[in-house]
NUVO-548280 format. One line per field, with one value per residue (C-alpha): x, y, z; residue number from 1; residue in one letter. Coordinates in Angstrom, 2 decimals. Example, Ala and Ser with C-alpha at 12.3 -4.5 7.8 and 13.67 -1.06 7.14 Angstrom:
u [12.30,13.67]
v [-4.50,-1.06]
w [7.80,7.14]
num [1,2]
residu [A,S]
END
This chain:
u [13.44,16.56,18.67,21.31,23.78,25.22,28.06,27.30,30.95,32.08,29.20,29.67,32.23,32.93,35.63,39.32,39.53,36.65,37.29,34.39,31.05,27.95,24.80,21.71,19.85,22.25,21.72,17.97,18.31,21.42,21.05,17.30,17.59,20.36,18.62,15.36,17.10,18.88,15.64,16.34,13.42,15.31,18.31,20.31,22.35,25.51,25.35,24.42,24.25,26.88,30.36,33.86,35.96,35.28,37.24,34.88,32.28,29.98,30.00,31.47,28.50,28.57,25.22,22.42,19.73,21.57,22.11,25.68,26.15,28.72,25.98,23.62,20.88,18.35,15.69,17.89,18.03,14.25,14.05,16.27,14.07,10.94,12.33,13.18,9.65,8.13,10.11,8.76,12.06,12.16,14.76,16.81,19.33,22.23,22.03,24.80,23.61,26.58,29.35,30.49,33.84,35.92,36.01,35.89,33.41,30.86,29.25,32.37,32.54,29.74,29.46,32.91,31.69,30.95,27.38,26.59,29.26,29.96,32.49,34.51,36.58,36.14,32.62,32.71,35.36,35.83,39.59,39.55,37.63,38.91,35.33,33.13,30.12,26.74,25.70,22.47,21.91,20.75,17.15,18.19,20.72,18.19,15.67,18.27,18.92,15.25,14.41,17.11,15.74,12.16,13.26,14.40,11.10,9.04,10.85,12.50,9.95,12.47,11.11,13.64,16.82,19.73,21.15,24.94,27.32,24.57,27.00,29.10,25.98,24.80,28.01,29.87,32.99,32.86,36.45,37.81,40.18,39.62,39.88,39.04,35.26,32.63,29.91,26.24,24.40,23.88,27.52,26.88,28.31,25.04,24.51,21.00,20.40,21.42,19.03,16.32,17.05,16.73,13.42,12.09,13.35,11.49,8.34,7.99,8.95,6.45,3.80,4.30,5.13,3.11,4.94,8.37,11.02,14.34,17.41,20.14,23.79,24.59,27.36,27.20,23.95,22.27,18.98,15.74,17.51,14.88,11.80,9.16,9.48,6.03,7.17,10.32,12.66]
v [7.86,9.59,7.13,8.08,5.21,5.06,3.15,3.33,2.65,5.95,8.38,9.76,8.90,10.04,12.67,11.82,12.05,9.58,6.94,4.71,4.47,6.50,4.49,3.55,5.94,8.76,8.01,8.09,11.83,13.03,10.92,11.36,15.14,15.26,12.98,14.88,18.23,17.02,15.82,12.09,9.66,6.54,5.49,2.47,0.91,-0.86,-4.18,-3.78,-7.54,-8.77,-9.10,-9.44,-7.12,-3.38,-2.94,-5.30,-2.50,-5.24,-7.28,-10.37,-11.34,-13.86,-13.09,-13.18,-12.51,-10.00,-6.24,-5.59,-4.82,-2.14,0.48,-0.84,-3.38,-4.75,-2.53,0.48,-0.46,-0.83,2.69,4.01,2.41,3.73,7.27,7.15,6.00,8.73,11.21,9.69,8.03,4.47,1.97,-0.29,-2.80,-4.38,-8.19,-10.64,-14.13,-14.72,-15.65,-15.66,-15.49,-18.47,-17.66,-21.00,-19.73,-18.69,-20.67,-22.21,-25.99,-25.43,-29.03,-30.17,-30.62,-28.15,-27.67,-24.24,-24.14,-26.23,-28.96,-28.43,-25.23,-24.93,-23.70,-23.24,-20.56,-16.96,-16.73,-13.01,-12.30,-15.11,-16.23,-19.31,-19.69,-20.84,-24.25,-23.31,-26.96,-27.63,-26.74,-26.13,-23.48,-21.81,-21.78,-20.27,-17.41,-16.83,-16.78,-14.19,-11.87,-12.23,-11.69,-8.12,-7.23,-8.92,-7.89,-4.61,-3.35,-2.47,-1.46,-3.05,-5.09,-4.63,-8.04,-7.73,-9.50,-10.99,-11.51,-13.86,-15.91,-16.20,-17.55,-20.68,-19.34,-15.93,-14.67,-18.14,-19.33,-22.39,-25.52,-23.68,-24.10,-26.81,-26.50,-27.03,-30.22,-28.91,-27.96,-24.21,-21.46,-20.51,-21.39,-22.77,-23.21,-19.63,-18.42,-20.53,-18.91,-15.41,-16.29,-17.67,-14.60,-12.18,-14.29,-14.65,-11.06,-9.51,-11.98,-11.57,-7.84,-5.76,-2.53,-4.00,-4.08,-5.72,-4.34,-6.29,-5.26,-6.94,-5.81,-8.14,-7.15,-10.48,-10.33,-9.54,-9.30,-6.96,-8.18,-9.87,-13.65,-14.26,-12.37,-14.44,-12.38]
w [20.64,21.92,23.92,26.48,26.98,30.49,32.12,35.84,36.68,35.23,34.68,38.17,40.84,44.35,44.87,44.59,48.35,48.74,46.08,45.11,43.36,43.92,44.54,42.57,44.86,43.95,40.27,40.86,41.42,39.57,36.42,36.15,36.40,33.79,31.28,31.66,31.20,28.06,26.47,26.20,26.09,27.20,29.24,28.13,30.92,29.93,31.84,35.49,36.04,38.46,36.98,38.48,36.28,36.07,32.85,31.03,31.39,32.67,29.47,31.17,33.30,36.16,37.82,35.25,37.86,40.06,39.71,40.76,44.44,43.55,43.60,46.26,46.86,44.36,45.91,45.18,41.50,41.54,42.95,40.14,37.48,39.17,39.33,35.63,34.82,36.96,34.87,31.65,30.73,29.41,30.61,28.32,29.68,27.86,28.13,27.24,26.25,23.93,26.36,29.99,31.83,32.87,36.60,38.42,41.03,38.38,35.54,33.97,34.53,37.02,38.27,37.15,33.58,30.74,31.97,30.47,27.73,24.66,25.49,22.29,22.30,18.53,19.26,23.03,23.47,22.32,22.22,21.41,24.60,26.82,27.51,27.04,24.74,26.03,24.72,22.94,22.00,25.58,26.37,29.98,28.91,26.63,29.49,31.84,29.42,28.58,32.28,32.86,30.18,31.41,35.01,34.32,32.66,35.37,38.56,37.56,35.02,32.33,28.93,26.58,26.29,23.94,23.11,22.98,20.57,18.42,15.52,17.63,18.35,14.75,13.21,14.22,12.49,14.20,14.52,13.68,10.99,8.78,10.87,14.09,13.92,13.53,10.85,11.66,10.74,7.22,6.75,7.14,9.33,11.01,14.67,14.27,18.01,18.80,16.10,17.70,21.07,19.64,18.00,21.28,23.12,20.89,20.72,24.49,25.39,22.98,24.13,27.88,28.03,25.56,24.79,25.52,22.81,21.95,20.20,18.40,18.44,15.12,12.80,9.77,8.02,8.81,6.85,8.69,12.05,13.46,11.61,13.79,14.07,12.60,9.50,9.08,11.25]
num [1,2,3,4,5,6,7,8,9,10,11,12,13,14,15,16,17,18,19,20,21,22,23,24,25,26,27,28,29,30,31,32,33,34,35,36,37,38,39,40,41,42,43,44,45,46,47,48,49,50,51,52,53,54,55,56,57,58,59,60,61,62,63,64,65,66,67,68,69,70,71,72,73,74,75,76,77,78,79,80,81,82,83,84,85,86,87,88,89,90,91,92,93,94,95,96,97,98,99,100,101,102,103,104,105,106,107,108,109,110,111,112,113,114,115,116,117,118,119,120,121,122,123,124,125,126,127,128,129,130,131,132,133,134,135,136,137,138,139,140,141,142,143,144,145,146,147,148,149,150,151,152,153,154,155,156,157,158,159,160,161,162,163,164,165,166,167,168,169,170,171,172,173,174,175,176,177,178,179,180,181,182,183,184,185,186,187,188,189,190,191,192,193,194,195,196,197,198,199,200,201,202,203,204,205,206,207,208,209,210,211,212,213,214,215,216,217,218,219,220,221,222,223,224,225,226,227,228,229,230,231,232,233]
residu [X,X,X,X,X,X,X,X,X,X,X,X,X,X,X,X,X,X,X,X,X,X,X,X,X,X,X,X,X,X,X,X,X,X,X,X,X,X,X,X,X,X,X,X,X,X,X,X,X,X,X,X,X,X,X,X,X,X,X,X,X,X,X,X,X,X,X,X,X,X,X,X,X,X,X,X,X,X,X,X,X,X,X,X,X,X,X,X,X,X,X,X,X,X,X,X,X,X,X,X,X,X,X,X,X,X,X,X,X,X,X,X,X,X,X,X,X,X,X,X,X,X,X,X,X,X,X,X,X,X,X,X,X,X,X,X,X,X,X,X,X,X,X,X,X,X,X,X,X,X,X,X,X,X,X,X,X,X,X,X,X,X,X,X,X,X,X,X,X,X,X,X,X,X,X,X,X,X,X,X,X,X,X,X,X,X,X,X,X,X,X,X,X,X,X,X,X,X,X,X,X,X,X,X,X,X,X,X,X,X,X,X,X,X,X,X,X,X,X,X,X,X,X,X,X,X,X,X,X,X,X,X,X]
END
């Protein structure tokens, strides 16, 4: 595998005289030709799910089931994926189940209560990033995230997902000082519910979509992070 990582915000822009983004349809020709010429086997899209802030590079997601409208319609993104596949190029998407922004019109305090996030900021907020943490203790939240991941395989025919910020999911004390975090029920630092979500994610993706694959962006040498679940991963 030779993977070409792409940020659609910046890989190609319109001229200085005509400020703005090019479209998914434009990418379906220009990007595909370039990647094929350079000999890459896969394209990895930095998050294309809808997000409010360009400078987040898409990593602060508000629309977990929506390709951003910056570059066109959902059908246009489908066309881009299809063109890549016709050229023999696999498609990987970055996916962010670790946290989400605080914008009031998005998921934060969705019904006037901490519906998607943990209610206690000692586990429910990433202060470094100014974002909120999904409450993995809720089955409904886990199902929301699993449905999002499966949606992109099912409807857009992607080949793999790269799960972003896995380290921040695995540890309850991630980027926190003593007294700023809550231990798990055994007194440890592991986020047991987040680990459960990742196991479910891998189990269901490999079961439902043979040939698909997942990638972990994990920076702490957590043991067996990429070993199959049935082998203890």
